[in-house]
Residue frames as qw, qx, qy, qz and C-alpha x, y, z in Angstrom:
[[0.715, 0.409, 0.086, 0.560, -122.57, 143.59, 47.85],
 [0.345, -0.853, -0.126, 0.372, -120.94, 146.18, 50.15],
 [0.486, -0.249, 0.363, 0.755, -117.99, 146.78, 47.80],
 [0.183, 0.471, 0.587, 0.633, -120.25, 147.76, 44.90],
 [0.222, -0.865, -0.450, -0.011, -122.35, 149.86, 47.27],
 [0.433, -0.717, 0.031, 0.546, -119.38, 151.84, 48.60],
 [0.413, -0.048, 0.487, 0.768, -117.81, 152.23, 45.14],
 [0.081, 0.625, 0.590, 0.504, -121.05, 153.48, 43.61],
 [0.330, -0.871, -0.313, 0.185, -121.50, 155.74, 46.63],
 [0.495, -0.538, 0.183, 0.658, -118.00, 157.12, 46.00],
 [0.512, 0.345, 0.513, 0.596, -118.31, 157.76, 42.25],
 [0.078, 0.916, 0.301, 0.253, -120.12, 161.13, 42.40],
 [0.415, -0.875, 0.134, 0.211, -117.56, 162.45, 44.88],
 [0.675, -0.177, 0.454, 0.554, -114.65, 161.06, 42.83],
 [0.410, 0.616, 0.445, 0.504, -115.97, 162.87, 39.76],
 [0.151, -0.977, -0.121, -0.093, -116.32, 166.10, 41.76],
 [0.611, -0.642, 0.269, 0.377, -112.79, 165.67, 43.08],
 [0.636, 0.185, 0.452, 0.598, -111.48, 165.29, 39.53],
 [0.175, 0.846, 0.306, 0.400, -113.16, 168.57, 38.59],
 [0.411, -0.907, 0.049, 0.076, -111.67, 170.22, 41.68],
 [0.729, -0.306, 0.344, 0.506, -108.23, 168.86, 40.77],
 [0.503, 0.506, 0.389, 0.583, -108.36, 170.34, 37.25],
 [0.038, -0.929, -0.172, -0.327, -109.41, 173.74, 38.55],
 [0.615, -0.749, 0.117, 0.217, -106.88, 173.67, 41.39],
 [0.714, -0.018, 0.336, 0.614, -104.04, 173.02, 38.95],
 [0.312, 0.639, 0.343, 0.614, -105.25, 176.02, 36.91],
 [0.259, -0.004, -0.333, 0.907, -105.16, 178.22, 40.00],
 [0.406, -0.202, -0.073, -0.888, -108.93, 178.94, 40.12],
 [0.110, 0.027, 0.934, -0.339, -110.55, 176.80, 42.79],
 [0.328, -0.283, -0.677, -0.595, -113.93, 175.39, 41.73],
 [0.147, 0.053, 0.641, -0.751, -115.97, 176.64, 44.67],
 [0.573, 0.127, -0.135, -0.798, -119.06, 176.36, 42.46],
 [0.283, 0.092, -0.942, -0.156, -119.06, 172.54, 42.51],
 [0.122, 0.229, 0.821, -0.509, -121.57, 172.23, 45.34],
 [0.444, 0.481, 0.217, -0.724, -124.22, 174.30, 43.58],
 [0.416, 0.418, -0.586, -0.556, -123.47, 172.86, 40.16],
 [0.046, 0.015, -0.998, 0.026, -124.03, 169.27, 41.33],
 [0.288, 0.446, 0.679, -0.507, -127.57, 170.13, 42.47],
 [0.387, 0.581, -0.150, -0.700, -128.16, 172.14, 39.28],
 [0.293, 0.323, -0.808, -0.396, -127.05, 169.23, 37.08],
 [0.110, 0.150, 0.958, -0.218, -129.10, 166.71, 39.07],
 [0.410, 0.524, 0.401, -0.629, -132.22, 168.76, 38.43],
 [0.463, 0.572, -0.337, -0.587, -131.59, 169.04, 34.71],
 [0.066, 0.177, -0.971, -0.149, -130.78, 165.35, 34.48],
 [0.270, 0.371, 0.811, -0.364, -134.26, 164.71, 35.85],
 [0.388, 0.636, 0.135, -0.653, -135.87, 167.35, 33.63],
 [0.337, 0.521, -0.587, -0.520, -134.24, 166.33, 30.33],
 [0.029, -0.057, 0.997, 0.043, -134.71, 162.61, 30.98],
 [0.322, 0.456, 0.708, -0.432, -138.40, 163.08, 31.71],
 [0.407, 0.681, 0.023, -0.608, -139.00, 165.39, 28.74],
 [0.351, 0.532, -0.650, -0.413, -136.98, 163.39, 26.19],
 [0.957, -0.051, 0.057, -0.279, -137.67, 159.90, 27.55],
 [0.852, 0.317, -0.293, 0.298, -133.97, 159.04, 27.31],
 [0.647, -0.712, 0.042, 0.271, -131.41, 158.97, 30.15],
 [0.685, 0.036, 0.265, 0.678, -128.58, 159.19, 27.61],
 [0.186, 0.673, 0.277, 0.660, -130.01, 162.38, 26.13],
 [0.462, -0.865, -0.172, -0.095, -130.69, 163.66, 29.63],
 [0.725, -0.472, 0.120, 0.487, -127.04, 163.18, 30.57],
 [0.537, 0.284, 0.318, 0.728, -125.82, 164.70, 27.30],
 [0.006, -0.796, -0.275, -0.539, -127.98, 167.82, 27.51],
 [0.586, -0.799, -0.101, 0.090, -127.17, 168.25, 31.19],
 [0.713, -0.257, 0.173, 0.629, -123.43, 168.12, 30.51],
 [0.379, 0.479, 0.332, 0.719, -123.75, 170.57, 27.62],
 [0.192, -0.874, -0.237, -0.379, -125.71, 173.15, 29.60],
 [0.675, -0.695, -0.007, 0.248, -123.36, 172.90, 32.59],
 [0.674, -0.081, 0.244, 0.693, -120.17, 173.17, 30.56],
 [0.245, 0.624, 0.339, 0.660, -121.53, 176.00, 28.40],
 [0.355, -0.896, -0.206, -0.168, -122.65, 177.93, 31.49],
 [0.684, -0.615, 0.091, 0.382, -119.31, 177.61, 33.26],
 [0.594, 0.164, 0.307, 0.725, -117.27, 178.43, 30.17],
 [0.056, 0.793, 0.305, 0.524, -119.38, 181.56, 29.73],
 [0.486, -0.871, -0.071, -0.022, -118.92, 182.64, 33.35],
 [0.753, -0.336, 0.178, 0.538, -115.20, 181.84, 33.28],
 [0.461, 0.406, 0.314, 0.724, -114.74, 183.90, 30.12],
 [0.152, -0.878, -0.248, -0.380, -116.75, 186.75, 31.67],
 [0.649, -0.725, 0.008, 0.229, -114.62, 186.71, 34.83],
 [0.685, -0.090, 0.262, 0.674, -111.43, 186.78, 32.76],
 [0.287, 0.615, 0.350, 0.646, -112.68, 189.57, 30.51],
 [0.283, -0.885, -0.148, -0.339, -113.74, 191.74, 33.44],
 [0.398, 0.401, -0.596, 0.571, -110.59, 190.84, 35.43],
 [0.653, -0.575, 0.002, -0.493, -112.85, 189.93, 38.33],
 [0.261, -0.474, 0.788, -0.295, -111.68, 188.07, 41.41],
 [0.549, 0.053, -0.768, -0.326, -112.15, 184.35, 40.52],
 [0.160, -0.121, -0.867, 0.456, -112.74, 183.40, 44.16],
 [0.309, 0.308, 0.364, -0.823, -115.62, 185.88, 44.50],
 [0.516, 0.256, -0.448, -0.683, -116.86, 184.95, 41.04],
 [0.408, 0.013, -0.910, -0.073, -116.90, 181.24, 41.85],
 [0.025, 0.222, 0.748, -0.626, -118.72, 181.93, 45.11],
 [0.428, 0.319, 0.060, -0.843, -121.38, 183.92, 43.26],
 [0.517, 0.182, -0.693, -0.467, -121.74, 181.14, 40.69],
 [0.221, -0.074, -0.942, 0.243, -122.20, 178.61, 43.48],
 [0.221, 0.306, 0.531, -0.759, -124.96, 180.68, 45.06],
 [0.493, 0.310, -0.271, -0.767, -126.66, 181.08, 41.67],
 [0.510, 0.123, -0.802, -0.285, -126.60, 177.40, 40.80],
 [0.071, -0.116, -0.878, 0.459, -127.74, 176.45, 44.30],
 [0.330, 0.350, 0.385, -0.788, -130.87, 178.58, 43.90],
 [0.381, 0.268, -0.499, -0.730, -131.77, 177.77, 40.28],
 [0.185, -0.107, -0.969, -0.121, -133.08, 174.19, 40.80],
 [0.084, 0.461, 0.699, -0.540, -135.83, 175.46, 43.10],
 [0.284, 0.497, -0.060, -0.818, -136.80, 178.16, 40.58],
 [0.336, 0.231, -0.724, -0.556, -136.86, 175.80, 37.60],
 [0.073, -0.192, -0.971, 0.119, -138.69, 173.06, 39.51],
 [0.219, 0.509, 0.506, -0.661, -141.46, 175.52, 40.33],
 [0.352, 0.488, -0.287, -0.746, -141.67, 176.67, 36.71],
 [0.345, 0.226, -0.822, -0.392, -141.55, 173.21, 35.13],
 [0.399, -0.192, -0.897, 0.001, -143.33, 171.02, 37.68],
 [0.424, -0.628, -0.081, -0.647, -145.02, 173.47, 40.06],
 [0.881, -0.445, -0.155, 0.035, -143.20, 171.75, 42.89],
 [0.100, 0.821, -0.485, 0.285, -140.16, 172.75, 44.94],
 [0.714, -0.443, 0.502, -0.204, -139.92, 169.46, 46.79],
 [0.455, -0.212, 0.833, 0.233, -138.94, 165.95, 45.77],
 [0.584, 0.463, -0.264, -0.612, -139.55, 165.23, 42.07],
 [0.470, -0.081, 0.875, 0.079, -140.43, 161.76, 40.84],
 [0.610, 0.434, -0.213, -0.628, -141.75, 160.39, 37.55],
 [0.917, 0.083, 0.386, -0.056, -142.43, 156.96, 35.98],
 [0.695, 0.693, -0.107, 0.158, -140.12, 158.10, 33.17],
 [0.147, 0.719, -0.564, 0.378, -137.29, 158.54, 35.67],
 [0.846, -0.373, 0.295, -0.239, -136.87, 155.10, 37.23],
 [0.448, 0.595, -0.667, 0.010, -133.66, 153.06, 37.19],
 [0.927, -0.212, -0.310, 0.007, -132.93, 149.51, 38.41],
 [0.479, -0.846, 0.236, -0.007, -130.78, 149.72, 41.52],
 [0.787, -0.306, 0.422, 0.329, -128.07, 147.12, 40.87],
 [0.659, 0.490, 0.342, 0.457, -127.66, 147.88, 37.16],
 [0.069, 0.963, 0.020, 0.262, -127.38, 151.59, 37.91],
 [0.567, -0.750, 0.319, 0.120, -124.69, 151.00, 40.54],
 [0.791, -0.042, 0.450, 0.413, -122.64, 148.78, 38.22],
 [0.482, 0.722, 0.271, 0.416, -122.98, 151.22, 35.31],
 [0.167, -0.977, 0.076, -0.112, -121.98, 154.13, 37.55],
 [0.672, -0.574, 0.395, 0.252, -118.85, 152.34, 38.79],
 [0.739, 0.174, 0.460, 0.460, -117.68, 151.13, 35.36],
 [0.341, 0.832, 0.237, 0.369, -118.39, 154.40, 33.57],
 [0.284, -0.949, 0.135, -0.032, -116.75, 156.48, 36.31],
 [0.729, -0.428, 0.407, 0.345, -113.62, 154.31, 36.46],
 [0.655, 0.395, 0.407, 0.499, -113.15, 154.52, 32.69],
 [0.147, 0.918, 0.161, 0.331, -113.76, 158.26, 32.62],
 [0.461, -0.863, 0.194, 0.071, -111.52, 158.98, 35.61],
 [0.778, -0.177, 0.403, 0.448, -108.71, 156.89, 34.13],
 [0.509, 0.593, 0.338, 0.524, -108.93, 158.82, 30.86],
 [0.109, -0.971, -0.066, -0.200, -109.05, 162.11, 32.78],
 [0.636, -0.664, 0.290, 0.266, -105.90, 161.24, 34.73],
 [0.725, 0.107, 0.429, 0.528, -104.10, 160.17, 31.54],
 [0.304, 0.816, 0.263, 0.415, -105.10, 163.40, 29.80],
 [0.302, -0.949, 0.055, -0.071, -103.94, 165.51, 32.74],
 [0.635, -0.617, 0.408, 0.225, -100.65, 163.70, 33.30],
 [0.680, -0.046, 0.597, 0.423, -99.62, 162.45, 29.85],
 [0.460, 0.681, 0.432, 0.372, -100.73, 165.01, 27.25],
 [0.344, 0.182, -0.017, 0.921, -99.41, 168.43, 26.33],
 [0.304, -0.593, -0.273, -0.693, -102.80, 170.05, 26.91],
 [0.740, -0.573, -0.350, 0.027, -102.91, 168.44, 30.35],
 [0.638, -0.113, -0.181, 0.740, -99.41, 169.73, 31.09],
 [0.073, 0.433, 0.115, 0.891, -100.52, 173.25, 30.18],
 [0.555, -0.658, -0.291, -0.417, -103.39, 173.02, 32.67],
 [0.807, -0.400, -0.309, 0.306, -101.08, 171.65, 35.38],
 [0.530, -0.108, -0.104, 0.835, -98.69, 174.59, 35.15],
 [0.005, 0.704, 0.347, 0.619, -101.28, 177.32, 34.57],
 [0.504, -0.828, -0.217, -0.115, -101.71, 178.04, 38.26],
 [0.714, -0.571, 0.094, 0.395, -98.03, 177.89, 39.21],
 [0.428, -0.331, 0.426, 0.725, -96.04, 178.88, 36.11],
 [0.490, 0.754, 0.421, -0.120, -98.30, 180.80, 33.77],
 [0.047, 0.852, -0.330, -0.403, -95.33, 182.89, 32.63],
 [0.382, -0.241, 0.825, 0.339, -93.84, 179.75, 31.10],
 [0.471, 0.534, 0.701, 0.052, -96.99, 179.27, 29.03],
 [0.226, 0.926, 0.085, -0.289, -96.93, 182.88, 27.92],
 [0.168, -0.673, 0.589, 0.414, -93.29, 182.50, 26.84],
 [0.375, 0.012, 0.882, 0.285, -94.27, 179.44, 24.78],
 [0.233, 0.003, -0.444, -0.865, -97.08, 181.36, 23.09],
 [0.312, -0.413, -0.851, -0.089, -99.86, 179.57, 25.04],
 [0.269, -0.513, -0.004, -0.815, -102.61, 181.74, 26.49],
 [0.130, -0.031, -0.868, 0.479, -103.06, 180.84, 30.20],
 [0.459, 0.104, 0.221, -0.854, -106.51, 182.48, 30.17],
 [0.725, 0.144, -0.460, -0.492, -107.75, 179.81, 27.77],
 [0.449, 0.099, -0.860, 0.221, -106.25, 177.12, 30.01],
 [0.137, 0.044, 0.639, -0.756, -108.11, 178.48, 33.03],
 [0.629, 0.156, -0.037, -0.760, -111.38, 178.60, 31.09],
 [0.658, 0.174, -0.698, -0.225, -110.74, 175.05, 29.86],
 [0.205, 0.074, -0.859, 0.464, -110.12, 173.86, 33.43],
 [0.391, 0.120, 0.446, -0.796, -113.47, 175.26, 34.58],
 [0.694, 0.208, -0.361, -0.587, -115.13, 173.58, 31.61],
 [0.515, 0.125, -0.845, 0.072, -113.68, 170.23, 32.70],
 [0.043, 0.009, 0.728, -0.684, -114.77, 170.86, 36.29],
 [0.570, 0.156, 0.106, -0.800, -118.31, 171.59, 35.07],
 [0.668, 0.190, -0.622, -0.361, -118.35, 168.39, 33.01],
 [0.372, 0.043, -0.878, 0.299, -117.35, 166.20, 35.95],
 [0.215, 0.090, 0.548, -0.803, -119.80, 167.97, 38.27],
 [0.629, 0.141, -0.203, -0.737, -122.61, 167.45, 35.75],
 [0.646, 0.072, -0.749, -0.128, -121.99, 163.70, 35.72],
 [0.139, 0.024, -0.783, 0.606, -121.79, 163.67, 39.51],
 [0.425, 0.117, 0.299, -0.846, -125.23, 165.24, 39.79],
 [0.685, 0.160, -0.459, -0.543, -126.65, 162.95, 37.10],
 [0.515, 0.068, -0.846, 0.117, -125.43, 159.82, 38.90],
 [0.073, -0.007, 0.664, -0.744, -126.75, 161.04, 42.25],
 [0.588, 0.148, 0.171, -0.777, -130.32, 161.43, 41.03],
 [0.677, 0.191, -0.628, -0.333, -130.15, 158.22, 38.97],
 [0.248, 0.137, -0.891, 0.356, -129.19, 156.33, 42.12],
 [0.180, 0.244, 0.707, -0.639, -132.40, 157.31, 43.90],
 [0.116, 0.431, 0.777, 0.445, -134.57, 157.64, 40.74],
 [0.103, -0.896, -0.432, -0.017, -135.68, 161.13, 41.75],
 [0.311, 0.509, -0.168, 0.785, -134.53, 164.68, 42.31],
 [0.524, -0.683, -0.444, 0.249, -134.24, 165.87, 45.90],
 [0.051, 0.943, -0.091, 0.315, -133.49, 169.51, 46.84],
 [0.317, -0.784, 0.516, -0.139, -129.97, 169.79, 48.24],
 [0.994, 0.096, -0.027, -0.036, -129.03, 166.47, 46.67],
 [0.522, 0.631, -0.456, 0.348, -125.33, 167.39, 46.56],
 [0.801, -0.582, -0.140, -0.013, -125.21, 167.15, 50.39],
 [0.399, -0.837, 0.336, 0.168, -121.82, 168.80, 50.68],
 [0.896, 0.113, 0.294, 0.313, -120.06, 166.74, 48.02],
 [0.445, 0.814, -0.024, 0.373, -118.69, 169.84, 46.33],
 [0.264, -0.855, 0.368, -0.253, -116.98, 170.90, 49.54],
 [0.853, -0.323, 0.408, 0.053, -115.79, 167.36, 50.30],
 [0.816, 0.476, 0.123, 0.305, -114.24, 167.21, 46.82],
 [0.179, 0.875, -0.253, 0.373, -112.22, 170.34, 47.56],
 [0.586, -0.657, 0.438, -0.179, -111.14, 168.82, 50.88],
 [0.949, 0.031, 0.285, 0.129, -110.10, 165.58, 49.13],
 [0.627, 0.674, -0.067, 0.384, -107.87, 167.49, 46.70],
 [0.158, -0.849, 0.358, -0.356, -106.34, 169.39, 49.60],
 [0.767, -0.448, 0.446, -0.109, -105.70, 166.21, 51.59],
 [0.923, 0.229, 0.255, 0.178, -104.48, 164.32, 48.54],
 [0.287, -0.698, 0.335, 0.564, -101.97, 167.06, 47.69],
 [0.526, 0.631, -0.286, -0.494, -102.90, 166.69, 44.00],
 [0.038, -0.306, 0.942, 0.131, -101.80, 163.05, 44.03],
 [0.633, -0.045, -0.469, -0.614, -104.43, 160.86, 42.26],
 [0.578, -0.117, -0.797, 0.127, -103.90, 157.89, 44.58],
 [0.156, -0.135, -0.594, 0.778, -104.10, 159.99, 47.76],
 [0.396, 0.011, -0.056, -0.917, -107.18, 161.82, 46.47],
 [0.655, -0.097, -0.639, -0.393, -108.89, 158.50, 45.74],
 [0.457, -0.156, -0.775, 0.408, -108.08, 157.21, 49.24],
 [0.064, 0.080, 0.360, -0.927, -109.43, 160.42, 50.79],
 [0.542, -0.033, -0.292, -0.787, -112.66, 160.13, 48.82],
 [0.639, -0.122, -0.750, -0.116, -113.10, 156.48, 49.79],
 [0.266, -0.131, -0.687, 0.664, -112.63, 157.38, 53.48],
 [0.275, 0.069, 0.142, -0.948, -115.22, 160.16, 53.27],
 [0.629, -0.007, -0.440, -0.640, -117.70, 157.99, 51.38],
 [0.510, -0.104, -0.840, 0.157, -117.23, 155.00, 53.66],
 [0.044, -0.168, -0.573, 0.801, -118.15, 157.29, 56.57],
 [0.436, 0.108, -0.100, -0.888, -121.12, 158.65, 54.60],
 [0.624, -0.022, -0.693, -0.359, -122.28, 155.16, 53.64],
 [0.354, -0.123, -0.816, 0.439, -121.86, 153.99, 57.24],
 [0.153, 0.147, 0.370, -0.905, -123.92, 156.95, 58.48],
 [0.554, 0.076, -0.313, -0.768, -126.66, 156.20, 55.94],
 [0.654, -0.016, -0.733, -0.189, -126.80, 152.51, 56.88],
 [0.246, 0.060, -0.799, 0.545, -126.28, 152.37, 60.62],
 [0.399, -0.075, 0.281, -0.870, -129.62, 153.94, 61.55],
 [0.749, -0.028, -0.486, -0.450, -131.34, 150.81, 60.25],
 [0.699, -0.073, -0.669, 0.240, -129.62, 148.90, 63.06],
 [0.352, -0.303, -0.505, 0.728, -129.33, 151.59, 65.72],
 [0.004, 0.714, 0.479, 0.510, -132.41, 153.81, 65.35],
 [0.449, -0.793, -0.310, 0.272, -131.75, 155.49, 68.69],
 [0.487, -0.195, 0.134, 0.841, -128.81, 157.45, 67.25],
 [0.216, 0.772, 0.225, -0.553, -129.98, 161.01, 66.42],
 [0.692, 0.594, 0.327, 0.248, -130.18, 161.70, 62.69],
 [0.099, 0.982, -0.154, 0.053, -128.29, 164.98, 63.11],
 [0.531, -0.615, 0.558, 0.167, -125.29, 163.06, 64.48],
 [0.754, 0.159, 0.582, 0.261, -125.29, 160.68, 61.52],
 [0.471, 0.847, 0.195, 0.151, -125.59, 163.51, 59.00],
 [0.074, -0.946, 0.316, -0.020, -122.55, 165.20, 60.54],
 [0.867, -0.301, 0.349, 0.188, -120.43, 162.02, 60.64],
 [0.763, 0.444, 0.162, 0.441, -118.72, 162.49, 57.22],
 [0.143, 0.880, -0.110, 0.440, -117.73, 166.05, 58.14],
 [0.643, -0.701, 0.301, -0.068, -116.42, 164.92, 61.51],
 [0.902, 0.005, 0.283, 0.327, -114.27, 162.37, 59.66],
 [0.510, 0.723, 0.045, 0.464, -113.00, 165.12, 57.34],
 [0.218, -0.899, 0.230, -0.303, -111.99, 167.28, 60.33],
 [0.822, -0.457, 0.331, 0.074, -110.25, 164.31, 61.97],
 [0.842, 0.278, 0.224, 0.404, -108.34, 163.45, 58.80],
 [0.279, 0.848, -0.056, 0.448, -107.30, 167.09, 58.27],
 [0.475, -0.814, 0.281, -0.182, -106.16, 167.27, 61.89],
 [0.883, -0.235, 0.345, 0.216, -104.10, 164.09, 61.54],
 [0.703, 0.569, 0.147, 0.402, -102.69, 165.32, 58.21],
 [0.071, 0.913, -0.152, 0.371, -101.36, 168.52, 59.79],
 [0.694, -0.661, 0.283, 0.004, -99.50, 166.65, 62.54]]
């Protein structure tokens, strides 16, 4: 079922891209996505194992990610800090925390597995695709068809208009980062569910690819989706081809999605 495989492979990146789109509209690029995906993947594993419920694991993971990002966003706004530098610092923090917590909770900084964290492959793929499509559709409708979504869309470009209407653009920026954290938390959760384990560096560049997809898609939902599908098809191809051509160096296959990104960006600029 190659279609289901590619779609399920694409869902984590699509969710990340949605978070990047919200933050980009608000004028504060979500550079923290890469680290937050790994952070959320770890806590999805931790909460699922400790509670015995994947639903509770996903819920608690989303809550801790959103609360953390809302706190940092509010702190950056209060201190009038540079959001680019702040987001970079947040990314570094969240990239390092999974290793620290894994050592504290499981005395292991490597791959984490547990009988309590085991998901059937096909059912997980189908659930991931259906849940992601529903959520992404609702997210697009909220962003494009509601007043709150309109406020987010003009925060980065016309914040003076919001101020004139009595809407605080600071709250819109904080809200946008909260949405980005929510989508990143689900992205990380789905990644570790797909392999029934937590692996250090599980995000594998998806946070950066999400930012590239928003750039290439020029904030157009259809173009963003096409960009993500291209990236993920290359990633899926790289993950599968070594089974048939083992002589190809692994380093070349790992770099294939990023080569595709550079090619697409180069073609886009022509």
